[in-house]
C-alpha positions in Angstrom: 4.4 -12.3 25.6 5.0 -9.9 22.9 7.0 -9.3 19.9 8.0 -10.4 16.5 8.3 -14.3 17.2 4.4 -14.1 18.1 3.1 -11.9 15.0 0.5 -13.3 13.0 0.3 -12.6 9.6 -2.8 -11.8 8.1 -3.7 -11.8 4.1 -6.0 -8.6 3.1 -7.3 -7.1 0.3 -7.0 -3.4 0.8 -9.1 -1.0 -1.1 -9.6 2.4 -1.8 -12.6 4.1 -3.6 -11.8 6.4 -6.1 -15.4 7.1 -7.6 -17.3 5.4 -4.6 -17.7 1.5 -5.1 -17.6 2.1 -9.1 -13.9 2.4 -9.2 -11.4 1.5 -6.6 -7.5 0.6 -6.0 -6.9 -2.5 -4.7 -4.0 -4.3 -3.3 -3.3 -7.6 -2.4 -1.2 -7.6 1.1 0.5 -10.0 3.7 0.8 -7.7 6.7 2.7 -9.2 10.2 2.7 -6.9 13.1 6.3 -6.7 14.2 5.6 -4.5 17.6 2.0 -5.1 19.0 2.7 -2.1 21.7 1.8 1.8 20.7 3.2 2.8 17.9 2.3 -0.7 16.4 4.8 -1.7 13.9 3.9 -3.3 11.0 5.6 -5.0 7.9 3.7 -5.3 4.6 4.0 -7.7 1.6 2.7 -5.9 -0.9 2.3 -8.7 -4.0 0.0 -7.0 -6.4 -2.5 -4.3 -7.0 -5.1 -3.4 -9.7 -7.6 -1.0 -10.8 -11.0 -2.6 -10.1 -14.4 -2.0 -11.8 -17.7 -3.4 -9.9 -15.9 -4.3 -6.7 -12.6 -6.3 -6.9 -12.4 -9.8 -7.9 -13.6 -11.4 -4.8 -17.0 -9.6 -5.2 -17.4 -10.3 -9.3 -15.5 -7.0 -10.2 -13.2 -6.4 -13.1 -9.5 -5.6 -12.8 -6.7 -4.2 -14.6 -3.2 -5.1 -12.8 -1.0 -2.3 -11.2 2.8 -3.2 -11.4 3.1 -3.0 -7.5 5.4 -5.4 -5.6 7.4 -4.8 -2.2 7.6 -4.5 1.4 6.8 -1.9 3.6 7.6 -1.3 7.2 5.6 1.4 9.1 4.4 2.4 12.6 1.0 3.1 13.0 -1.1 4.6 15.9 -5.1 4.0 16.8 -6.4 7.2 18.0 -9.9 5.7 18.1 -11.9 3.0 16.2 -11.8 5.1 13.2 -8.5 7.1 13.3 -5.2 5.9 12.3 -1.8 8.1 11.9 1.2 6.8 10.8 4.6 6.7 9.2 6.5 5.1 6.5 9.6 3.8 8.0 11.6 2.2 4.9 10.7 4.5 2.3 10.6 8.1 2.0 8.8 8.8 5.6 5.6 9.4 4.4 3.1 10.3 6.8 -0.7 9.0 6.8 -3.8 9.8 8.2 -6.8 7.2 7.7 -10.3 7.5 8.3 -12.8 4.3 8.2 -15.9 5.5 6.6 -18.6 4.0 8.3 
């Protein structure tokens, strides 16, 4: 059985490098998988963010807080182990393409 009642909450620090690992954007969020079939639907509760130098707080970096909080709902489809496309559902409908760097 699948569905929202069987979701798993995942706490995650999500980062994106601006200048490699030396300067990065970091978000702290809790993600809940709402639909488990493709396309998967996710709800992300963003609890804060930061602009970090030298890694994130967990790895000894220094972070300046960013004023970001809120809830995002989006659909995502993994095309393979590195490529995901998605669309924001409760905002402006932005579409994303994410490629995992190995």
